[in-house]
ZANU-982197 format. One record per residue (C-alpha): chain; x, z, y. Coordinates in Angstrom, 1 decimal, always signed. Layout:
REM residues N
- A X Z Y
...
REM end
This chain:
REM residues 531
- A -23.1 +36.0 -57.1
- A -23.7 +32.6 -58.7
- A -27.0 +30.8 -59.0
- A -27.3 +31.4 -62.7
- A -26.5 +35.1 -62.4
- A -28.9 +35.4 -59.5
- A -31.7 +33.8 -61.5
- A -31.0 +36.1 -64.4
- A -31.2 +39.2 -62.2
- A -34.5 +38.1 -60.8
- A -36.0 +37.6 -64.3
- A -34.5 +40.9 -65.5
- A -36.1 +42.7 -62.5
- A -39.5 +41.0 -63.3
- A -39.2 +42.0 -66.9
- A -38.5 +45.6 -65.9
- A -41.5 +45.8 -63.6
- A -43.8 +44.5 -66.2
- A -42.6 +46.8 -68.9
- A -42.6 +49.8 -66.6
- A -46.2 +49.2 -65.6
- A -47.2 +50.5 -69.0
- A -50.9 +50.1 -68.5
- A -51.3 +46.8 -70.3
- A -48.3 +47.1 -72.6
- A -46.9 +43.8 -71.3
- A -43.2 +43.0 -71.5
- A -41.6 +40.1 -69.8
- A -40.7 +38.2 -73.0
- A -44.4 +38.0 -73.9
- A -47.0 +35.6 -72.5
- A -50.1 +37.4 -71.1
- A -53.6 +36.6 -70.1
- A -54.8 +36.7 -66.5
- A -56.2 +39.7 -64.7
- A -59.7 +39.1 -63.4
- A -61.9 +41.2 -61.2
- A -65.7 +41.2 -61.6
- A -68.0 +41.4 -58.6
- A -71.1 +43.5 -58.1
- A -74.1 +41.6 -56.8
- A -76.4 +43.1 -54.3
- A -79.6 +41.6 -55.7
- A -82.0 +43.7 -53.5
- A -80.4 +42.1 -50.4
- A -80.8 +38.6 -52.0
- A -84.6 +39.2 -52.3
- A -84.8 +40.4 -48.7
- A -82.9 +37.3 -47.6
- A -85.2 +35.0 -49.7
- A -88.3 +36.7 -48.3
- A -87.0 +36.1 -44.7
- A -86.1 +32.5 -45.3
- A -89.5 +31.4 -46.7
- A -91.5 +33.8 -44.5
- A -91.8 +31.1 -41.8
- A -93.8 +28.9 -44.3
- A -96.9 +31.0 -45.4
- A -97.9 +28.6 -48.2
- A -94.3 +28.6 -49.5
- A -94.2 +32.4 -49.5
- A -97.4 +32.7 -51.4
- A -95.8 +30.9 -54.4
- A -93.4 +33.8 -55.1
- A -94.1 +37.3 -56.2
- A -91.8 +39.9 -54.8
- A -93.4 +43.0 -56.4
- A -91.2 +44.2 -59.3
- A -91.3 +46.7 -62.2
- A -89.1 +49.5 -61.0
- A -88.6 +51.0 -64.5
- A -86.8 +48.1 -66.1
- A -83.0 +47.5 -65.7
- A -81.9 +45.6 -62.6
- A -80.8 +42.6 -64.8
- A -84.2 +42.4 -66.5
- A -86.1 +39.3 -65.3
- A -89.2 +41.5 -64.7
- A -87.2 +43.3 -61.9
- A -86.9 +40.1 -59.9
- A -90.0 +38.0 -60.5
- A -89.6 +36.0 -57.3
- A -86.2 +34.7 -58.5
- A -87.7 +33.8 -61.9
- A -90.4 +31.8 -60.2
- A -87.9 +30.3 -57.8
- A -85.6 +29.2 -60.6
- A -88.4 +27.5 -62.4
- A -89.3 +25.6 -59.3
- A -85.9 +24.6 -57.9
- A -84.6 +24.0 -61.5
- A -86.5 +20.7 -61.3
- A -84.0 +19.6 -58.6
- A -80.9 +21.6 -59.7
- A -80.9 +21.6 -63.5
- A -80.0 +25.0 -65.0
- A -80.0 +26.9 -61.7
- A -81.3 +30.0 -63.4
- A -78.1 +30.3 -65.5
- A -76.1 +31.3 -62.5
- A -75.2 +35.0 -62.6
- A -74.9 +35.1 -58.8
- A -77.2 +34.0 -55.9
- A -77.1 +30.2 -55.6
- A -76.6 +29.2 -51.9
- A -77.2 +25.5 -51.3
- A -77.9 +23.3 -48.3
- A -81.5 +23.0 -49.4
- A -84.6 +23.7 -47.2
- A -86.4 +25.8 -49.9
- A -89.2 +26.8 -47.5
- A -89.9 +23.3 -46.4
- A -89.7 +21.9 -49.9
- A -92.1 +24.5 -51.3
- A -94.6 +24.0 -48.5
- A -94.5 +20.2 -49.0
- A -94.8 +20.7 -52.7
- A -97.9 +22.8 -52.2
- A -99.7 +20.0 -50.3
- A -98.3 +17.1 -52.3
- A -96.0 +15.8 -49.5
- A -92.9 +16.4 -51.6
- A -93.9 +14.0 -54.3
- A -91.6 +11.0 -54.3
- A -89.4 +12.4 -51.5
- A -85.7 +12.3 -52.3
- A -84.0 +15.7 -52.6
- A -81.5 +14.8 -49.9
- A -84.3 +14.6 -47.4
- A -84.4 +18.4 -47.6
- A -80.6 +18.7 -47.6
- A -79.5 +17.6 -44.1
- A -78.6 +14.2 -45.6
- A -76.2 +15.7 -48.2
- A -76.7 +14.1 -51.6
- A -76.1 +16.1 -54.8
- A -73.3 +14.6 -56.9
- A -72.9 +17.6 -59.2
- A -74.5 +21.0 -59.8
- A -73.3 +23.2 -62.6
- A -74.3 +26.9 -63.1
- A -73.1 +29.3 -65.7
- A -72.4 +32.9 -66.6
- A -69.7 +33.3 -64.0
- A -71.5 +31.6 -61.1
- A -72.0 +28.0 -59.9
- A -70.2 +25.0 -58.5
- A -71.7 +22.0 -56.6
- A -70.4 +18.8 -55.1
- A -72.4 +17.1 -52.3
- A -71.5 +13.9 -50.4
- A -72.4 +12.6 -47.0
- A -72.6 +8.8 -46.8
- A -70.8 +6.9 -44.0
- A -73.1 +6.9 -41.0
- A -75.4 +9.7 -42.2
- A -75.9 +12.8 -40.3
- A -77.1 +12.8 -36.7
- A -74.9 +14.7 -34.2
- A -71.7 +14.1 -36.2
- A -68.6 +12.3 -34.8
- A -69.2 +8.5 -34.6
- A -66.4 +7.4 -36.8
- A -67.7 +5.6 -39.9
- A -65.7 +6.8 -42.9
- A -64.6 +4.4 -45.5
- A -65.9 +6.6 -48.3
- A -68.5 +9.3 -48.6
- A -67.2 +12.7 -47.6
- A -67.4 +15.2 -50.5
- A -68.2 +18.8 -49.8
- A -67.7 +21.4 -52.6
- A -69.2 +24.9 -52.7
- A -68.4 +27.5 -55.3
- A -69.5 +31.1 -55.8
- A -68.1 +33.3 -58.5
- A -68.7 +36.6 -60.2
- A -65.1 +36.5 -61.4
- A -62.1 +36.4 -59.2
- A -58.6 +35.8 -60.6
- A -56.0 +38.3 -59.4
- A -53.0 +36.3 -58.2
- A -49.9 +37.5 -56.5
- A -50.7 +35.4 -53.5
- A -48.7 +36.2 -50.3
- A -50.6 +33.6 -48.2
- A -54.0 +34.6 -49.5
- A -56.7 +36.2 -47.3
- A -55.7 +34.5 -44.1
- A -57.7 +32.3 -41.7
- A -59.4 +32.1 -38.4
- A -63.0 +33.1 -37.5
- A -65.6 +30.4 -36.7
- A -67.5 +31.3 -33.6
- A -70.3 +28.9 -34.2
- A -71.1 +30.5 -37.5
- A -70.3 +34.1 -36.7
- A -74.0 +35.2 -36.5
- A -74.8 +33.7 -40.0
- A -71.5 +34.6 -41.6
- A -69.8 +37.5 -39.9
- A -66.8 +37.6 -42.1
- A -66.2 +33.9 -42.4
- A -62.6 +32.6 -42.1
- A -61.5 +29.0 -41.9
- A -58.1 +27.8 -43.1
- A -56.4 +24.7 -44.4
- A -54.8 +25.2 -47.8
- A -53.6 +22.9 -50.6
- A -55.1 +19.8 -49.1
- A -58.5 +21.2 -48.2
- A -60.1 +22.8 -45.2
- A -61.9 +25.9 -46.6
- A -64.6 +28.2 -45.3
- A -64.5 +31.5 -47.2
- A -67.1 +34.2 -46.8
- A -68.7 +37.0 -48.8
- A -72.5 +37.3 -49.2
- A -74.4 +39.8 -51.3
- A -71.0 +41.1 -52.5
- A -70.0 +37.7 -53.9
- A -67.2 +35.4 -52.6
- A -68.1 +31.9 -51.8
- A -66.0 +29.0 -50.6
- A -67.0 +25.7 -49.0
- A -64.2 +23.1 -49.0
- A -63.5 +19.4 -48.0
- A -60.4 +17.5 -49.0
- A -58.6 +16.3 -45.8
- A -55.3 +15.6 -44.1
- A -53.9 +18.2 -41.8
- A -52.9 +15.4 -39.4
- A -54.2 +12.6 -37.2
- A -57.1 +10.6 -38.6
- A -56.2 +7.6 -40.8
- A -58.3 +4.6 -41.8
- A -59.1 +5.8 -45.3
- A -58.5 +9.5 -45.1
- A -60.4 +12.2 -43.3
- A -58.5 +14.4 -40.9
- A -59.2 +18.1 -41.3
- A -60.5 +18.4 -37.7
- A -62.9 +15.6 -38.5
- A -64.1 +17.7 -41.4
- A -65.0 +20.7 -39.3
- A -68.4 +19.6 -38.0
- A -69.4 +18.2 -41.5
- A -68.6 +21.6 -43.1
- A -70.4 +23.5 -40.4
- A -73.5 +21.3 -40.7
- A -73.4 +22.1 -44.5
- A -72.9 +25.8 -44.0
- A -75.7 +26.2 -41.4
- A -78.1 +24.7 -44.0
- A -77.3 +27.1 -46.8
- A -80.3 +28.9 -48.2
- A -81.0 +31.0 -51.3
- A -82.1 +28.5 -53.9
- A -81.9 +30.5 -57.2
- A -79.8 +32.6 -59.5
- A -80.7 +35.5 -61.9
- A -79.2 +38.9 -62.4
- A -77.2 +39.5 -65.6
- A -75.7 +42.6 -67.2
- A -73.0 +44.1 -65.0
- A -69.5 +42.9 -65.9
- A -66.3 +44.9 -66.0
- A -62.9 +43.8 -64.8
- A -60.8 +41.9 -67.4
- A -57.4 +43.4 -67.8
- A -54.3 +41.3 -68.6
- A -53.1 +41.7 -72.2
- A -50.5 +40.0 -74.4
- A -51.6 +36.5 -75.3
- A -51.9 +35.5 -79.0
- A -49.1 +33.3 -80.3
- A -48.1 +32.1 -83.8
- A -45.7 +34.5 -85.6
- A -43.9 +31.9 -87.6
- A -41.1 +30.3 -85.7
- A -41.2 +26.5 -85.2
- A -38.1 +24.8 -86.7
- A -37.5 +22.6 -83.7
- A -39.8 +23.3 -80.7
- A -37.7 +24.7 -77.8
- A -38.4 +25.1 -74.1
- A -36.7 +26.3 -71.0
- A -38.0 +29.3 -69.1
- A -41.0 +29.1 -66.8
- A -39.8 +28.5 -63.2
- A -36.5 +26.9 -64.4
- A -36.9 +23.5 -62.7
- A -34.1 +20.9 -62.5
- A -31.6 +22.1 -59.9
- A -32.2 +20.9 -56.4
- A -35.6 +19.2 -57.2
- A -37.6 +21.8 -55.2
- A -38.4 +21.1 -51.6
- A -35.6 +22.4 -49.4
- A -33.7 +23.2 -52.6
- A -36.1 +26.1 -53.3
- A -36.6 +27.0 -57.0
- A -39.6 +27.1 -59.3
- A -42.3 +29.6 -59.8
- A -41.9 +31.7 -62.9
- A -45.3 +32.6 -64.4
- A -45.8 +33.9 -67.9
- A -49.6 +33.8 -67.7
- A -51.5 +31.8 -70.3
- A -54.5 +31.3 -68.1
- A -56.8 +30.2 -71.0
- A -56.7 +29.6 -74.7
- A -57.0 +25.8 -74.8
- A -56.6 +22.9 -77.2
- A -53.5 +20.9 -76.2
- A -54.6 +17.8 -74.2
- A -52.7 +15.2 -76.4
- A -53.3 +14.6 -80.1
- A -50.1 +13.3 -81.5
- A -46.9 +15.4 -81.7
- A -44.2 +15.7 -80.6
- A -44.6 +15.3 -76.9
- A -42.3 +16.0 -74.0
- A -43.1 +18.2 -71.0
- A -40.5 +17.2 -68.4
- A -40.1 +15.7 -65.0
- A -41.1 +12.1 -64.4
- A -40.0 +12.1 -60.8
- A -36.5 +13.4 -61.4
- A -36.0 +12.3 -65.0
- A -32.5 +10.9 -64.4
- A -31.3 +14.2 -63.2
- A -32.3 +16.0 -66.4
- A -30.0 +14.6 -69.0
- A -30.1 +17.8 -71.1
- A -33.7 +17.2 -71.9
- A -33.0 +14.0 -73.9
- A -30.4 +15.5 -76.3
- A -33.1 +16.5 -78.7
- A -35.8 +13.9 -78.1
- A -39.0 +15.6 -77.1
- A -37.4 +19.0 -76.7
- A -36.6 +21.2 -74.9
- A -39.5 +21.2 -72.5
- A -38.9 +21.9 -68.9
- A -41.1 +23.2 -66.1
- A -41.8 +20.8 -63.3
- A -44.6 +22.6 -61.4
- A -42.7 +23.2 -58.2
- A -40.8 +19.9 -57.9
- A -40.7 +18.4 -54.4
- A -43.9 +16.6 -53.5
- A -46.1 +16.4 -50.4
- A -48.8 +18.5 -52.0
- A -49.4 +22.0 -50.7
- A -48.9 +24.6 -53.5
- A -49.2 +28.2 -52.5
- A -47.6 +29.5 -55.6
- A -44.3 +27.6 -55.0
- A -41.6 +29.2 -52.8
- A -41.4 +26.2 -50.5
- A -45.2 +26.0 -50.1
- A -45.1 +22.5 -51.6
- A -44.9 +21.2 -55.2
- A -46.2 +19.0 -58.0
- A -49.4 +21.1 -58.7
- A -49.1 +20.6 -62.5
- A -47.0 +19.4 -65.5
- A -46.1 +16.0 -66.7
- A -46.7 +15.4 -70.4
- A -45.2 +12.3 -72.0
- A -45.8 +10.9 -75.5
- A -42.6 +10.3 -77.5
- A -42.0 +7.1 -79.4
- A -42.4 +7.2 -83.2
- A -39.4 +6.9 -85.5
- A -37.8 +3.5 -85.9
- A -39.8 +1.1 -88.0
- A -43.2 +2.6 -87.3
- A -44.0 +1.0 -84.0
- A -46.6 -1.3 -85.6
- A -48.7 +1.7 -86.5
- A -51.6 +2.0 -84.0
- A -51.1 +5.8 -83.9
- A -47.6 +5.2 -82.5
- A -48.7 +2.8 -79.7
- A -47.7 +4.6 -76.5
- A -50.5 +2.7 -74.7
- A -53.2 +4.2 -77.0
- A -52.3 +7.9 -77.0
- A -55.7 +9.7 -76.8
- A -56.3 +12.5 -74.2
- A -58.8 +15.1 -75.2
- A -60.9 +17.8 -73.6
- A -59.0 +21.1 -73.9
- A -62.3 +23.2 -73.9
- A -66.0 +22.7 -74.0
- A -66.9 +22.0 -70.4
- A -68.4 +19.8 -67.7
- A -66.7 +16.9 -66.0
- A -66.2 +16.7 -62.3
- A -65.4 +13.1 -61.3
- A -66.9 +10.4 -59.1
- A -66.7 +6.6 -59.7
- A -63.3 +5.0 -59.3
- A -61.5 +8.3 -59.1
- A -58.2 +8.5 -61.1
- A -58.5 +12.2 -61.6
- A -61.0 +13.9 -64.0
- A -61.5 +17.6 -63.8
- A -62.9 +19.7 -66.6
- A -64.7 +22.9 -65.5
- A -65.3 +26.0 -67.6
- A -67.9 +28.6 -66.6
- A -68.4 +31.4 -69.1
- A -68.9 +35.2 -69.1
- A -65.1 +35.6 -69.1
- A -63.7 +32.5 -67.4
- A -64.2 +30.4 -64.3
- A -61.4 +27.8 -64.5
- A -60.7 +24.1 -64.0
- A -58.3 +21.7 -65.8
- A -57.4 +18.4 -64.1
- A -56.2 +15.2 -65.8
- A -54.5 +12.4 -63.8
- A -53.1 +8.8 -64.3
- A -55.7 +7.6 -66.8
- A -57.4 +4.2 -66.2
- A -60.2 +4.7 -63.7
- A -62.2 +1.6 -64.9
- A -62.0 +2.7 -68.5
- A -63.2 +6.2 -67.5
- A -66.1 +4.7 -65.5
- A -67.1 +2.5 -68.5
- A -66.9 +5.5 -70.9
- A -69.1 +7.6 -68.6
- A -66.4 +10.3 -67.8
- A -68.4 +11.1 -64.7
- A -69.9 +14.0 -62.8
- A -72.0 +16.3 -65.0
- A -71.0 +14.9 -68.4
- A -70.7 +17.7 -71.0
- A -67.8 +17.4 -73.4
- A -66.7 +19.4 -76.4
- A -63.2 +20.7 -77.1
- A -61.1 +17.9 -78.8
- A -63.4 +15.1 -77.6
- A -61.5 +12.0 -76.4
- A -61.9 +11.4 -72.6
- A -59.2 +8.7 -72.1
- A -55.7 +7.6 -73.0
- A -52.4 +8.3 -71.5
- A -51.8 +5.7 -68.7
- A -49.8 +4.9 -65.6
- A -52.2 +4.8 -62.7
- A -51.4 +6.2 -59.3
- A -53.9 +4.3 -57.1
- A -52.8 +1.1 -59.0
- A -51.7 +0.1 -62.5
- A -48.0 +0.7 -63.0
- A -47.9 +3.2 -60.1
- A -46.1 +5.7 -62.2
- A -44.5 +6.1 -65.6
- A -46.8 +6.4 -68.6
- A -47.6 +10.1 -68.8
- A -50.4 +12.6 -68.3
- A -50.4 +14.9 -65.3
- A -52.2 +18.1 -66.3
- A -52.9 +21.0 -64.0
- A -55.0 +24.2 -63.7
- A -57.0 +25.8 -60.9
- A -58.5 +29.2 -60.9
- A -61.1 +30.7 -58.5
- A -59.9 +33.2 -55.9
- A -61.2 +34.5 -52.6
- A -59.4 +31.5 -51.1
- A -61.3 +29.1 -53.4
- A -59.8 +27.0 -56.2
- A -56.0 +27.4 -56.2
- A -53.4 +25.6 -58.4
- A -51.4 +27.8 -60.8
- A -48.5 +26.9 -63.1
- A -49.9 +25.6 -66.4
- A -46.5 +25.6 -68.1
- A -47.0 +28.8 -70.1
- A -50.6 +27.8 -71.0
- A -49.4 +24.5 -72.4
- A -46.6 +26.1 -74.4
- A -49.1 +28.5 -76.0
- A -51.5 +25.7 -76.7
- A -48.8 +23.5 -78.2
- A -47.6 +26.4 -80.5
- A -51.2 +26.7 -81.9
- A -51.3 +22.9 -82.4
- A -48.0 +22.8 -84.4
- A -48.6 +26.3 -85.9
- A -45.2 +27.5 -84.9
- A -43.7 +29.7 -82.2
- A -41.3 +28.0 -79.9
- A -37.9 +29.3 -78.8
- A -37.0 +29.8 -75.2
- A -33.5 +28.5 -74.3
- A -31.1 +30.3 -72.0
- A -30.4 +29.0 -68.5
- A -26.7 +28.4 -69.1
- A -25.6 +25.1 -67.5
- A -24.7 +22.1 -69.6
- A -22.0 +19.8 -68.2
- A -22.9 +16.2 -67.5
- A -19.9 +15.0 -69.5
- A -20.9 +16.9 -72.6
- A -24.5 +15.6 -72.4
- A -23.4 +12.0 -71.7
- A -21.2 +12.2 -74.8
- A -24.1 +13.3 -76.9
- A -26.5 +10.5 -75.7
- A -26.4 +7.0 -77.1
- A -25.8 +4.3 -74.5
- A -29.2 +2.7 -75.0
- A -30.9 +6.0 -74.3
- A -29.0 +6.4 -71.0
- A -29.9 +2.9 -69.9
- A -33.6 +3.3 -70.8
- A -33.8 +6.6 -69.0
- A -32.2 +5.1 -65.9
- A -35.1 +2.5 -65.9
- A -37.9 +5.0 -66.3
- A -39.3 +7.7 -64.1
- A -42.3 +7.8 -61.8
- A -43.8 +9.3 -58.7
- A -45.9 +12.1 -60.2
REM end
């Protein structure tokens, strides 16, 4: 059987399975929303843990009231007065901690801090002095849980390996009431950590998608602590994963209940057909999800077909049309230039050195390349047509995760129905620093956060385009998922027209070359980038 026929059979089988499931009414030619599971929090166990943690400091314990009114609903603040009081106190250090719908675990010596606060010794003391030298870079709590980023400065932390790292080591922790249900064959794996078994009996450690991760369940809620690292020998400017182990374990051993407040119980969120414009677009076309350029996946493996629109977002670029297509393998994809910006083509699983669990090879691009298209001839003097000034905007209301000098900016969404991240890459780091696109900044949907650029650790490191990707929270932590369908649906809303999916029939190189002007062929041969 040929490759085209084989691909068709696989898609037809997927379509049949979706339609036969019946429960959600989804058929394979429709985009659908994600399936999300809601956790049940064991708040009584949280109170018991909090009482035990501060019980060693009598003056700290006396500041909290553990008696509750039994006749009120469990989510009523009167049912957990100790948590209300704790949130009011620790909220001066971790702003908005009471908004978290799950118990907030942080490397914060709550008992010691409360005791020092009682006798005035905490006045003027930096918070990191109660955090085993970890400094808070970001804390963000919301209706689906919380996320925090801490850093350990080079040379800080007694008892750690002596190597002085070139940069601070960032440690992330996330806990979520919502867990995205992915078809994830590599999920749930890992090894136990003997040194932490008493404190975290179900903990598993594993290296996935460029991070060493420590996943555990506490009070019925999944938490993940992660550090970005290389699964290799140490390098001058990059942390090896084995070097990250003692840092993560130092962090985990310091975790204490620092806040959080019960909310109304949630129900699981079923997958349904995603909303799309009914009116056809006169020109917008795209190739199927998973249909990457032939032989561009690692070891010639194919793409990952995913018809999930993971969130209803605003498209990240302002001016249309734009092209979603490969920048790494642009010269192999002559068919995409026949109609200018269209058709779009998936490039999520193109060969890269990045771990991507959703790709068949285990490696991929992690996201999609989005490229502005030049205006019509004669309009290049218009500022709106300048490809060096194409604005990039926030796709949702959210909070920025980004440290100084980083080229990537992540937008985090935390609501009652979503816990999701969107990452933007290749914008000018200096410009983002100057504009305050940094940790904790709140942005509104449609707000400019940069312009399309060509940074990959240096100016001119790649072609001028925006790399855009999506991460969702799972029991393995934040995982990359294919944003292609999400972008198609967002673009359709922007242009108010429904696109048309093209078939996967091959187009001969000679026919395409005949259709392309010579100047386009020469220009395409010069362009292309690394990401």
